[in-house]
Wavefront OBJ file of the C-alpha trace (Angstrom):
o trace
v -0.072 -0.037 0.080
v 1.050 3.614 -0.567
v 0.225 6.856 1.418
v -1.956 9.797 0.117
v 1.111 11.915 -0.391
v 2.859 9.255 -2.312
v -0.076 8.831 -4.648
v -0.500 12.466 -5.415
v 3.280 12.837 -5.997
v 3.067 10.065 -8.619
v -0.202 11.234 -10.216
v 0.608 14.877 -10.854
v 3.106 14.499 -13.627
v 0.873 12.232 -15.496
v -1.578 15.220 -16.021
v -0.679 17.882 -18.526
v -2.914 20.632 -17.159
v -1.997 23.435 -15.168
v -4.195 22.374 -12.605
v -2.570 18.772 -12.508
v -2.090 18.718 -8.721
v -5.537 20.243 -7.830
v -7.070 17.656 -10.312
v -5.219 14.790 -8.542
v -6.288 16.022 -5.140
v -9.950 16.106 -6.047
v -9.833 12.924 -7.986
v -8.268 11.281 -4.725
v -10.560 12.872 -2.287
v -13.628 11.739 -4.518
v -12.022 8.201 -4.718
v -11.808 8.164 -0.774
v -15.157 9.940 -0.325
v -13.497 12.508 1.797
v -13.097 16.241 1.619
v -9.926 17.576 0.021
v -8.906 19.131 3.338
v -8.620 15.506 4.668
v -5.773 14.810 2.309
v -3.883 17.689 4.076
v -4.738 16.530 7.535
v -3.591 12.847 7.092
v -1.069 12.845 4.117
v 0.295 9.391 5.552
v -2.980 7.778 5.292
v -2.502 4.410 3.746
v -4.424 3.627 0.489
v -5.657 0.073 -0.015
v -5.156 -1.645 -3.270
v -8.846 -1.307 -4.343
v -8.829 2.577 -3.837
v -5.454 2.790 -5.521
v -6.764 0.949 -8.540
v -9.784 3.196 -8.777
v -7.704 6.161 -8.437
v -5.270 5.180 -11.124
v -8.109 4.358 -13.434
v -9.492 7.934 -13.052
v -6.216 9.561 -13.372
v -5.664 7.635 -16.694
v -9.055 8.973 -17.930
v -8.023 12.438 -16.885
v -4.749 12.124 -18.699
v -6.722 11.280 -21.862
v -8.586 14.525 -21.542
v -11.865 13.365 -19.983
v -13.269 16.361 -18.245
v -12.830 16.479 -14.621
v -16.525 17.063 -14.099
v -17.330 13.692 -15.606
v -14.643 11.776 -13.468
v -16.033 13.374 -10.252
v -19.618 12.913 -11.459
v -20.536 16.384 -10.511
v -19.994 20.233 -11.117
v -21.063 23.472 -9.651
v -23.307 26.022 -11.325
v -24.911 29.036 -9.752
v -23.439 27.721 -6.498
v -25.460 24.537 -6.849
v -23.736 21.123 -6.877
v -25.208 19.262 -9.931
v -24.718 15.698 -10.994
v -23.310 15.281 -14.470
v -22.117 12.391 -16.733
v -21.269 12.107 -20.337
v -24.862 12.394 -21.385
v -25.193 16.187 -20.600
v -22.965 19.149 -21.353
v -20.992 20.434 -18.451
v -22.490 23.791 -17.347
v -20.160 26.733 -18.115
v -19.764 29.854 -16.069
v -20.903 31.989 -19.255
v -24.299 30.247 -19.036
v -24.859 32.104 -15.853
v -25.575 35.146 -17.888
v -28.625 33.492 -19.086
v -29.847 33.035 -15.584
v -29.092 36.528 -14.576
v -30.936 38.135 -17.485
v -34.006 35.857 -16.989
v -34.078 36.788 -13.254
v -34.210 40.404 -14.170
v -37.022 39.927 -16.404
v -38.978 37.849 -13.840
v -38.149 40.341 -11.027
v -41.390 42.254 -11.547
v -43.817 39.370 -11.915
v -45.601 37.383 -9.455
v -45.802 33.736 -9.591
v -44.256 33.747 -13.165
v -43.813 30.823 -15.630
v -40.712 29.956 -17.550
v -39.648 27.259 -19.993
v -36.069 26.040 -20.228
v -35.511 24.465 -23.558
v -32.755 21.817 -23.877
v -32.170 21.781 -20.045
v -29.497 19.121 -20.070
v -28.488 18.519 -16.480
v -31.208 21.002 -15.349
v -28.749 23.663 -14.533
v -30.615 26.654 -15.739
v -33.916 25.558 -14.597
v -32.643 24.713 -11.099
v -30.658 28.099 -10.869
v -33.893 29.953 -11.482
v -35.855 27.796 -9.115
v -33.282 28.456 -6.518
v -33.852 32.179 -6.725
v -37.500 32.229 -7.553
v -39.254 29.347 -5.830
v -42.689 30.912 -6.788
v -41.781 30.342 -10.412
v -43.366 27.365 -12.297
v -40.643 26.149 -14.680
v -41.057 23.520 -17.559
v -37.729 22.048 -18.463
v -37.483 20.470 -21.937
v -35.074 17.927 -23.115
v -34.890 15.578 -26.233
v -32.555 13.082 -24.595
v -33.932 10.446 -22.289
v -30.544 9.835 -20.689
v -30.098 13.636 -20.034
v -33.577 13.669 -18.403
v -32.294 11.003 -16.100
v -29.490 13.124 -15.093
v -31.643 16.282 -14.713
v -34.305 14.237 -12.544
v -31.459 13.396 -10.245
v -30.738 17.103 -9.788
v -34.368 18.074 -9.362
v -34.907 15.612 -6.591
v -31.537 16.569 -4.983
v -32.413 20.218 -4.752
v -36.158 19.491 -4.086
v -37.270 21.694 -6.926
v -40.882 20.853 -6.795
v -41.895 23.510 -9.238
v -39.527 22.356 -11.947
v -41.312 19.982 -14.257
v -39.215 17.804 -16.740
v -40.658 17.209 -20.172
v -39.396 14.937 -22.983
v -39.686 16.438 -26.432
v -38.385 18.684 -29.173
v -38.094 22.310 -28.067
v -41.341 24.239 -28.164
v -43.291 21.255 -29.396
v -43.097 19.768 -26.007
v -44.800 22.701 -24.334
v -48.112 21.544 -25.362
v -49.594 24.951 -26.101
v -48.756 26.561 -22.790
v -47.437 29.982 -22.753
v -44.690 31.638 -20.689
v -43.425 34.825 -19.241
v -39.811 33.658 -20.158
v -38.415 31.220 -22.545
v -34.693 30.400 -22.056
v -32.580 28.200 -24.267
v -29.090 27.104 -24.615
v -29.228 24.925 -27.632
v -26.511 23.438 -29.772
v -25.062 26.161 -31.764
v -21.666 25.261 -32.880
v -21.011 24.725 -36.653
v -19.578 21.341 -37.541
v -16.880 23.013 -39.285
v -15.762 24.599 -36.097
v -14.977 21.288 -34.421
v -11.286 21.693 -34.447
v -11.696 25.032 -32.582
v -12.925 23.314 -29.621
v -10.782 22.460 -26.523
v -9.870 18.841 -26.297
v -12.301 18.041 -23.293
v -15.398 19.212 -25.298
v -14.966 16.235 -27.627
v -16.061 14.134 -24.691
v -19.380 15.875 -24.377
v -22.634 14.789 -26.210
v -22.482 15.980 -29.864
v -26.272 16.409 -30.288
v -25.950 19.138 -27.365
v -23.032 20.782 -29.252
v -23.441 20.966 -32.939
v -26.141 22.367 -35.180
v -26.686 22.503 -38.967
v -26.932 25.823 -40.960
v -23.417 27.027 -39.661
v -24.671 26.427 -36.234
v -28.106 28.477 -36.437
v -30.459 25.640 -37.028
v -31.690 24.911 -33.685
v -31.550 28.792 -32.773
v -33.713 29.664 -35.647
v -36.338 26.883 -34.891
v -36.661 28.118 -31.470
v -36.975 31.805 -32.458
v -39.653 30.860 -34.963
v -41.662 28.559 -32.607
v -41.164 30.444 -29.406
v -43.619 33.128 -30.695
v -46.737 31.029 -30.180
v -45.247 29.907 -26.538
v -44.647 33.464 -25.179
v -47.213 35.430 -23.289
v -47.655 39.150 -24.661
v -44.625 40.984 -23.587
v -42.846 37.572 -22.805
v -39.074 37.468 -23.596
v -37.104 34.785 -25.323
v -33.359 34.572 -24.190
v -30.767 32.541 -26.218
v -27.298 31.752 -25.575
v -25.213 31.379 -28.676
v -21.616 31.482 -29.811
v -19.406 34.492 -29.493
v -19.503 35.342 -33.183
v -23.362 34.583 -33.510
v -24.783 37.682 -31.936
v -25.402 39.725 -35.143
v -26.903 36.862 -36.906
v -29.354 35.841 -33.918
v -30.393 39.474 -33.833
v -31.237 39.486 -37.451
v -33.257 36.418 -36.957
v -35.197 37.647 -33.976
v -36.108 40.862 -36.069
v -37.119 38.830 -39.110
v -39.592 36.832 -36.884
v -41.175 40.002 -35.409
v -39.579 40.300 -32.042
v -38.775 43.849 -30.564
v -36.552 45.215 -27.950
v -33.733 42.966 -29.189
v -30.475 43.177 -27.634
v -27.306 41.142 -27.040
v -25.385 40.926 -23.771
v -21.737 40.080 -23.371
v -20.417 37.602 -20.842
v -17.571 38.151 -18.315
v -14.967 37.670 -21.140
v -16.625 40.507 -22.982
v -17.964 38.154 -25.721
v -21.414 38.432 -27.121
v -23.095 35.458 -25.391
v -26.937 35.864 -24.869
v -29.449 37.557 -27.180
v -33.085 38.506 -26.387
v -36.137 39.591 -27.955
v -39.864 40.876 -26.691
v -42.758 39.096 -28.060
v -45.608 41.702 -28.241
v -48.653 39.667 -29.416
l 1 2 3 4 5 6 7 8 9 10 11 12 13 14 15 16 17 18 19 20 21 22 23 24 25 26 27 28 29 30 31 32 33 34 35 36 37 38 39 40 41 42 43 44 45 46 47 48 49 50 51 52 53 54 55 56 57 58 59 60 61 62 63 64 65 66 67 68 69 70 71 72 73 74 75 76 77 78 79 80 81 82 83 84 85 86 87 88 89 90 91 92 93 94 95 96 97 98 99 100 101 102 103 104 105 106 107 108 109 110 111 112 113 114 115 116 117 118 119 120 121 122 123 124 125 126 127 128 129 130 131 132 133 134 135 136 137 138 139 140 141 142 143 144 145 146 147 148 149 150 151 152 153 154 155 156 157 158 159 160 161 162 163 164 165 166 167 168 169 170 171 172 173 174 175 176 177 178 179 180 181 182 183 184 185 186 187 188 189 190 191 192 193 194 195 196 197 198 199 200 201 202 203 204 205 206 207 208 209 210 211 212 213 214 215 216 217 218 219 220 221 222 223 224 225 226 227 228 229 230 231 232 233 234 235 236 237 238 239 240 241 242 243 244 245 246 247 248 249 250 251 252 253 254 255 256 257 258 259 260 261 262 263 264 265 266 267 268 269 270 271 272 273 274 275 276 277 278
């Protein structure tokens, strides 16, 4: 058997990331089912063969580029811990802008209604529910495997007003109308595949790539959301950092008003919105 300290010393050089030591510590803590601070309190703790083997397997996956969140089986979004696996996208910090803008719209409403299209792990729906427990939220997802992950998170956070629905974007909303519709659909053009970071290639392609230079899902939602928004309802769309102008044009073409695009913390165009008047 080896100690915690010895395992970490051996593992870190196998990882190419700048965060190699941190990743190794998080993986070991996860393997041992302890907090990371426990590794510092007891660096001489002996690790049995079963745990050592599990740790080695996880480090091998990380060395191959598998995202840390998939190895740990969890990530954080909007200060919420969420279960994730290879069936859902790993929520990004920039997607929190989608939550911020939606909450601003909902602030003036009592018992509002919201639809989250392409909910994946349920990240956006659960973030909204955590801030507005009076909000009724329909979270739509095409992938049955992703819905299983989202259901785990809904139950974990006891989000009773979040209802998961399987189906295709607005078609799954069954004629209901909403104050706010949010969506983080696939928007990466297949030609852009090589621009993506290595870890992204482990995430589900259906949640990443779209036809028509990345605009296919965006345009379908823009078109269909008109019949699912209440008067003065707002559609918020996350998109690629070079798609802002294109999304604004499509929103205008389909009759939305008060169209605008907001930038993320990296000063990149990230979320566009439009108001539906009738």
